[in-house]
C-alpha positions in Angstrom: 8.1 -9.4 18.5 10.3 -6.5 19.1 9.2 -3.2 17.7 12.5 -2.6 16.1 12.4 -5.8 14.1 8.8 -5.3 13.1 9.7 -1.7 11.8 12.6 -3.0 9.8 10.5 -5.8 8.3 7.7 -3.3 7.5 10.2 -1.0 5.7 11.7 -4.0 3.8 8.1 -5.0 2.7 7.4 -1.5 1.6 10.5 -1.4 -0.6 9.7 -4.8 -2.1 6.1 -3.8 -2.8 7.1 -0.5 -4.3 9.6 -2.1 -6.7 7.2 -4.8 -7.6 4.3 -2.4 -8.3 6.6 -0.1 -10.4 7.5 -3.1 -12.6 4.0 -4.6 -12.8 1.6 -1.7 -13.1 1.8 0.6 -16.1 0.8 3.9 -14.5 0.5 5.9 -17.8 -2.6 7.9 -16.9 -2.5 7.8 -13.1 -0.2 8.1 -10.1 -0.1 5.3 -7.5 1.5 6.0 -4.2 2.0 3.6 -1.2 1.2 5.8 1.7 1.6 3.4 4.6 2.4 -0.2 5.5 0.9 -1.9 8.6 2.4 -5.2 9.7 0.5 -7.1 12.3 2.2 -8.0 15.6 2.3 -11.7 14.6 3.7 -10.8 11.2 0.8 -12.7 9.6 -1.0 -9.7 7.8 0.5 -6.9 5.8 -1.8 -4.0 5.0 -0.6 -1.8 2.2 -2.3 1.6 2.2 -2.2 3.4 -1.2 -3.6 6.5 -2.9 -4.5 7.0 -6.6 -4.6 10.3 -8.6 -6.9 11.1 -10.3 -9.7 9.6 -8.3 -11.5 8.4 -11.4 -8.9 5.6 -11.7 -9.3 4.2 -8.3 -11.6 1.3 -9.3 -9.3 0.2 -12.1 -6.2 0.4 -9.9 -7.9 -1.6 -7.1 -8.8 -4.3 -9.6 -5.2 -4.4 -10.9 -3.8 -4.6 -7.4 -6.2 -7.4 -6.4 -5.1 -9.3 -9.5 -1.4 -8.9 -8.5 -1.8 -9.9 -4.9 -0.6 -13.5 -5.3 2.4 -12.5 -7.4 3.4 -9.8 -4.9 3.1 -12.3 -2.0 5.4 -14.7 -3.9 7.8 -11.9 -4.6 7.9 -10.9 -0.9 8.4 -14.6 0.0 11.3 -14.9 -2.4 13.1 -11.7 -1.4 12.4 -11.5 2.4 13.6 -14.5 4.3 11.1 -15.0 7.1 9.5 -18.2 8.4 6.0 -17.1 7.2 5.0 -14.8 4.3 2.2 -12.4 5.5 -1.2 -12.3 3.8 -1.4 -9.0 1.8 -4.3 -6.6 1.9 -4.6 -3.5 -0.2 -6.5 -0.6 1.4 -7.3 2.7 -0.3 -6.1 5.5 1.8 -8.8 8.1 2.1 -6.8 10.5 4.4 -5.8 12.9 1.7 -9.5 13.2 0.5 -10.6 13.9 4.1 -7.9 16.5 4.5 -8.9 18.3 1.4 -12.6 18.2 2.4 -11.7 19.7 5.8 -9.6 22.3 4.2 -12.4 23.2 1.8 -14.9 23.5 4.7 -12.5 25.7 6.6 -12.0 28.0 3.6 -15.7 28.4 3.2 -16.0 29.7 6.8 -13.5 32.5 6.2 
């Protein structure tokens, strides 16, 4: 699989996932952001990294995302013409929390 094709597919999957989630998750009291997309080399697995603010809503959002996984996969299959539709996995992106923790520790040392 050429890197260029994989990148184009990953970006297309990101757009489809973003549009789908905007339509299907009512984010009234939280903010949901897709932070990264990772498509496996064989195009069989799509990992969608996301963050939620405020943190207290993470469990509710994860539950909602897991409930929408089959519908999202069907949407991806209908809008992106490929031989196979990848399995979708949602992963909570902890990088922002880690960055803030490091920043906090550095500020304490000053």
